[in-house]
C-alpha positions, 0 to 999 in steps of 0.5 A: 177342743179347747186350748186345755184339752188339747194341751193334755192330749199333747201330753198324753200322746208324748208319754204314751210315745215314751212309754209313760202314764200320765204320772210319768211311772215306767210300771204303768197305770194300777188297778184302780186305774190310777199310775203308780209315782216311782218314790225311791228317792235317791239319799243325800247321804250325810249325817244320821238322823238326829245326829248332833252334826245335823242338829247343828247344821239346821240351827244354822240353816234356821239362823242364816234365814232369821229364825230363832231356836230355843234349845230343849231336853226331852220333856222340856217343851212346855218350859221352852215353849214358854220362853220363846212366847215370852222373847216374841211379847206373846203370852195369854193369861193363863187359863184364859181362853180369851180369842186374841189380844195375845191368846195363843192358838193351839191344833187340837192334837198338840200335846195338853201340857205343851201350852195348857192356856192355848186355844184349840182351833176348833175351825175358826174364820181367817179374821178370827185366826188374825186375831191370834198373837201366835200359834203352836204346832210340832211338825211331821219333819225337818231337813237340815240341809236347806234349813226347812221344816215340813208341816202335814197336817197331822192333829198335833199340827193343825190346818195350814191356815193357823200357821199362815195368819198368827204372826209368831209360829212356835213349832216344836221339833225333836231330834228324830225328825231331822234328815240331812237332804230333800231326798231324805225329808220326803222319803218321810213324808205322806205325799197324800197329805197337805204339806206345807214346807217352812223355811224360816219367817215369811219373807219377800223384797219389793223392787228397791229390794226392801226385805219385808217379813210377814208378808205370807204368813208369821213374821217370827219363826221359833223352833223348839229343838228337842235334844234326843233322848239319852242313852240307856246305860 
């Protein structure tokens, strides 16, 4: 028996003694043999999803993390994205599909009007991705309390690599996607999807406590925070 097999055997034995399956579920295995994991997380309370106090909290958290926030009204996403790219000194030539040199990458499901000059990802290699100046995506949900944005690989967000390699990430977050705490965020996500959690631009510190940005992901994060549509009269 290898060391790995021994460790797993001990875990299974401990779970069996506790009346749990391997996944820690108390309701036992499902018909397909997998163990169901309870996900009835306790809600964090706080303001209602998408409410102004919640959006303000998310905005403050993001700014604290050195991200930029651009407020936009519904339908103004294209103008806000253009402004965000210009502020980051990024801007492809209109109508150009040239890779690199200021080109902007977009996932295949991003609304076409948001970034018409963007180059749609078709499975570029890491080297090719490094030639793009920026990427524009939507998101799956956002947590105001921690200032965290979640991506889940949906068509308007794309595969994980495209949001890790370009130096600038412009992410569109709708008001109705903003929740209060982590349990509320997890409740919005599908655990079977590839989840990426983003809390500000990529940053780390060396042994001298010098902050270094852009090592593990984009150096610049700009969030387009789209307000809730006005209530019908």
